[in-house]
C-alpha positions in Angstrom: 0.0 0.0 -0.1 1.7 3.2 -1.1 2.3 6.3 0.9 0.7 9.3 -0.2 2.6 12.5 -1.4 3.1 14.8 1.6 3.8 17.9 -0.8 7.4 18.3 0.2 9.5 20.3 -2.4 12.9 20.9 -0.6 15.8 21.0 -3.0 18.6 18.8 -2.3 21.7 20.7 -0.8 21.0 23.8 -2.6 18.7 26.6 -4.0 18.9 28.9 -1.0 22.2 30.5 -1.6 25.5 30.0 0.3 25.3 29.5 4.0 27.3 31.4 6.7 29.6 28.4 6.9 30.1 28.4 3.1 31.0 32.0 3.3 33.5 31.5 5.9 35.0 28.5 4.0 35.2 30.7 0.8 37.3 33.2 2.8 39.6 30.4 4.0 40.1 29.1 0.6 40.8 32.5 -0.9 43.5 33.2 1.9 45.1 29.9 1.0 45.0 30.7 -2.7 46.7 34.1 -2.2 49.4 32.7 0.0 50.1 29.7 -2.3 50.3 31.9 -5.5 52.9 34.3 -3.8 54.8 31.5 -2.3 54.9 29.4 -5.5 56.5 32.3 -7.5 59.1 33.0 -4.6 59.9 29.2 -4.4 60.3 28.9 -8.2 62.7 31.9 -8.5 64.7 30.9 -5.3 64.9 27.0 -6.5 66.2 28.3 -10.0 68.8 30.5 -8.4 69.9 28.0 -5.9 69.6 25.0 -8.3 67.7 23.4 -5.3 65.5 20.2 -6.2 63.8 20.4 -2.7 62.9 24.2 -3.3 61.6 23.3 -6.8 59.7 20.4 -5.5 58.0 23.0 -2.9 57.3 25.3 -5.8 55.5 22.5 -7.7 53.6 21.7 -4.4 52.4 25.3 -4.1 51.4 25.5 -7.7 49.4 22.3 -7.3 47.8 23.8 -4.1 46.9 26.9 -6.0 45.1 25.0 -8.6 43.2 22.9 -6.0 41.9 26.2 -4.3 40.5 27.2 -7.7 38.8 23.6 -7.8 37.4 24.1 -4.2 36.0 27.6 -5.2 34.1 25.9 -8.0 32.9 23.3 -5.6 31.5 25.9 -3.1 29.7 27.7 -6.0 28.4 24.8 -8.0 27.3 22.6 -5.1 24.6 25.1 -4.1 22.8 25.2 -7.4 19.1 24.4 -6.9 17.6 20.9 -8.0 16.3 20.8 -11.5 14.6 18.4 -13.9 18.1 16.8 -15.0 19.5 16.6 -11.5 16.3 16.2 -9.2 18.4 15.5 -6.1 20.4 18.6 -6.7 24.1 19.3 -7.0 25.5 18.6 -3.7 27.9 16.0 -4.9 29.8 18.6 -7.1 31.6 19.3 -3.8 32.9 15.8 -3.8 33.9 15.7 -7.4 35.9 18.8 -7.3 37.6 17.7 -4.1 38.5 14.5 -6.0 40.1 16.6 -8.7 42.1 18.4 -6.0 43.4 15.2 -4.8 44.4 14.2 -8.3 46.1 17.7 -8.7 48.2 17.1 -5.4 49.2 13.5 -6.7 50.2 14.5 -10.2 51.5 18.1 -10.0 52.9 17.8 -6.4 53.9 14.4 -5.7 55.1 13.3 -9.1 57.3 16.3 -9.7 58.9 15.9 -6.3 59.8 12.4 -7.2 61.3 13.5 -10.4 63.4 16.2 -8.7 64.6 13.9 -6.3 65.7 11.2 -8.6 67.2 13.8 -10.9 69.4 15.1 -8.0 70.5 11.7 -7.1 71.6 10.9 -10.8 72.8 14.2 -12.0 76.2 13.9 -10.1 76.8 17.6 -10.8 79.0 19.7 -8.6 77.1 21.2 -5.8 76.5 25.1 -5.9 75.5 27.1 -2.9 75.0 30.5 -4.6 71.5 31.5 -3.8 71.1 29.0 -1.1 70.8 31.6 1.7 68.2 33.3 -0.3 66.3 30.0 -0.9 66.4 29.3 2.8 65.0 32.7 3.5 62.1 32.1 1.0 61.3 28.9 2.7 61.3 30.7 6.2 58.8 33.3 4.7 56.8 30.4 3.1 56.8 28.6 6.5 55.1 31.6 8.2 52.6 32.2 5.4 51.6 28.5 5.3 51.4 28.5 9.0 49.0 31.5 9.0 46.9 29.9 6.4 46.8 26.8 8.4 45.8 28.5 11.6 43.0 30.4 9.7 41.5 27.0 8.5 41.9 25.3 12.0 40.2 28.3 13.5 37.3 27.8 11.1 37.2 24.1 12.0 37.0 24.9 15.8 34.1 27.4 15.4 32.0 25.1 13.4 30.2 22.7 15.6 33.3 22.1 17.7 35.3 20.9 14.7 33.4 17.8 14.1 30.9 19.1 11.6 33.3 21.3 9.9 35.5 18.3 8.8 32.4 16.9 6.9 33.2 19.6 4.4 35.5 18.2 1.7 36.5 21.8 0.7 37.6 22.9 4.3 39.0 19.4 4.8 41.3 19.7 1.8 42.5 23.2 2.8 43.5 21.9 6.2 45.3 19.0 4.6 47.1 21.0 2.1 48.2 23.7 4.6 49.4 21.1 7.1 51.2 19.2 4.3 52.8 22.4 3.1 54.0 23.3 6.5 55.6 19.9 7.0 56.8 19.9 3.4 58.7 23.3 3.8 60.2 22.1 7.1 61.5 19.0 5.2 62.9 21.3 2.5 64.7 23.4 5.0 66.3 20.4 6.7 67.3 19.0 3.4 68.8 22.3 2.2 70.7 22.9 5.5 72.2 19.7 5.5 73.3 19.9 1.9 75.0 23.0 2.8 76.7 21.6 5.8 77.8 18.4 4.4 78.0 19.1 0.8 76.1 16.0 -0.1 73.1 16.4 -2.3 71.6 13.2 -1.2 70.3 15.0 1.8 68.3 17.5 -0.3 67.3 14.7 -2.9 66.0 12.8 0.1 64.0 15.7 1.3 62.5 16.1 -2.2 61.6 12.4 -2.2 60.0 12.6 1.3 58.0 15.6 0.1 56.9 13.5 -2.8 55.9 10.5 -0.5 53.9 13.0 1.9 52.0 14.4 -0.9 51.1 11.1 -2.6 49.8 9.9 0.8 47.7 13.1 1.4 46.3 12.9 -2.1 45.4 9.1 -1.5 43.5 9.9 1.7 41.6 12.9 0.1 40.9 11.0 -3.0 39.7 8.0 -1.0 37.2 10.1 1.0 36.0 11.9 -2.1 35.5 8.6 -3.9 33.4 7.0 -1.0 31.2 10.2 -1.1 30.7 10.2 -4.9 29.7 6.6 -5.2 27.1 6.9 -2.4 28.3 6.8 1.1 25.9 6.0 3.8 25.2 8.4 6.7 27.3 7.9 9.8 26.1 4.9 12.0 25.0 7.0 14.7 22.7 9.2 12.6 21.3 6.0 10.9 20.8 4.5 14.5 18.8 7.6 15.4 16.7 7.4 12.3 15.9 3.8 13.0 15.1 4.5 16.4 12.5 7.3 15.6 10.9 5.0 13.1 10.7 2.1 15.7 9.1 4.4 18.3 6.2 5.2 15.9 3.1 3.3 17.4 1.8 2.5 13.9 5.0 0.8 12.6 5.2 -2.9 13.5 8.8 -3.3 12.2 11.5 -1.6 10.1 12.4 -4.2 7.5 15.2 -2.1 5.9 16.8 1.4 6.2 19.0 2.9 3.5 20.8 6.3 3.7 23.0 8.1 1.3 24.7 11.4 1.5 23.7 13.6 -1.5 25.8 16.7 -0.4 27.2 18.4 2.6 23.8 19.1 4.0 21.6 16.7 2.2 20.8 13.0 3.0 18.5 10.6 1.3 16.5 8.2 3.7 14.7 5.3 2.3 12.9 2.7 4.5 10.9 -0.4 4.0 8.3 -0.5 7.0 5.6 -2.8 7.8 2.5 -1.2 9.6 0.2 -2.6 12.4 -2.6 -4.6 10.9 -6.0 -3.1 10.6 -5.1 0.4 9.2 -7.2 1.5 6.4 -5.8 3.4 3.4 -6.7 6.8 4.7 -4.9 6.1 7.8 -1.9 4.9 6.1 -1.7 8.1 4.2 -1.9 10.2 7.3 0.6 8.1 9.2 3.1 8.2 6.3 2.8 11.9 6.0 3.4 12.5 9.8 6.3 10.1 9.9 8.1 11.8 7.2 7.5 15.3 8.7 8.8 13.9 12.0 11.9 12.8 10.4 12.5 16.2 8.5 12.1 18.1 11.7 14.4 15.7 13.7 16.9 15.5 10.9 16.9 18.8 8.9 19.6 17.3 6.5 17.3 14.5 5.6 15.6 16.4 2.7 14.9 13.4 0.5 12.7 10.9 2.4 11.1 7.8 0.8 8.9 5.1 2.5 8.1 1.7 1.2 4.8 1.0 3.3 3.6 -2.4 3.6 0.2 -3.5 5.3 0.6 -6.9 6.7 -2.9 -7.6 5.9 -2.3 -7.2 2.2 -0.2 -10.0 0.9 -0.1 -8.6 -2.6 1.5 -5.4 -1.6 4.4 -7.3 0.1 5.2 -9.0 -3.2 5.0 -6.1 -5.5 6.7 -3.5 -3.6 10.3 -4.6 -3.3 12.1 -1.2 -3.9 13.1 0.6 -0.8 12.0 4.0 -2.4 9.0 2.8 -4.3 6.4 4.9 -2.6 8.2 7.8 -1.1 8.1 11.6 -1.8 10.5 14.3 -0.7 10.6 15.2 2.7 10.8 18.6 4.3 7.3 19.5 4.0 
C-alpha cells in the first residue's frame, strides 16, 4: 500500500544560496590561494637561483595547491545550485567531485614532480653550488610563516563550526586543512634538506627531502581521493545518525517493524533516507496515508539534513503489497514538508 505524497518540495543541498559556513570557507580558501600563489613564485625563483631540487619540489607543491584552491572555489559555487529536472536530487555531490580533482592535482603536480626532482638530483652527479642557497632558505622561512598563517585560519574555522566535528565533513575545508598542514611539513623538510646539503656538501640530503615531500603528497592525495570517492559513489550516513533514524521509526506506534533502512549522502547538508516499513494490521488506506505523511514530517524536523525521504509502506494484511513493493523507495516523496 503506497504512501501518499506529502507535498514536500525541498531542493537537495541547494537553492537557498551560500550558507554562513560556506562564506567562511570561501574566505579560508581565498586566503590559502593568495598565500600559495605568492609562495609558488618565490619558491620557483629561489629554486632556479639555488639549483635546489627540494625548493623546486616545494614550488610545484604550491602550484598544485593554488590550482586545487580554484577547484574548491568551483565546488563551493556549483554545489549550491538548486535541483532541476536533470538533477532532481540537486548538485550537492559537485563538492565531492571537485575535491577528487584536487586530490588528483596534489598527486600529479605535487607528488610526481617531487619524485622527479629527487631522482634527478641523485643521478645528476653535478657539482653542488650554494650560490643563492641563503636566499632560498629565506624564501622557505617566509613560506613557512605564510603557510602557518593559512593553516591557523583553517583550523580556526574548524573549531568554530560545531566544535570542529561538523566542519570536517566539508571536503573543501578538509582539503584546505590537509594542504596547509602538508605544506608546513613539506617546507620544514625542504629547509632541513637544504641545510644538511650546505653543511655536508652531499646532495643526497636534499634529494631525500624532495623524495620525502613526494611521499607525503602522494599519501595526502590518496587519503583525500579515497574520501571523495566514497562520497561520490554513495556513502551512507554515519552509523550514529542511521541508528537515530531507525530508533525514531521504531518508536512510531503505527509501525510494526522496520524491515530495511537505507541512507546516502547527497551533499554536505543533504541526506537521502529510504525505509521499508511494516505497519500494524487493521489500518485503512486513509489512515496509512496520514501516518506516512506524519512520519516523514517528523523525520524532517528531527533531521533537517534528511531532505529526501522515501517510505515503502507495507500493510501486513495485504499480501499482494508485500510481493509487489520490493524497492526501498518505491512509494516515497521528498521530505521537508
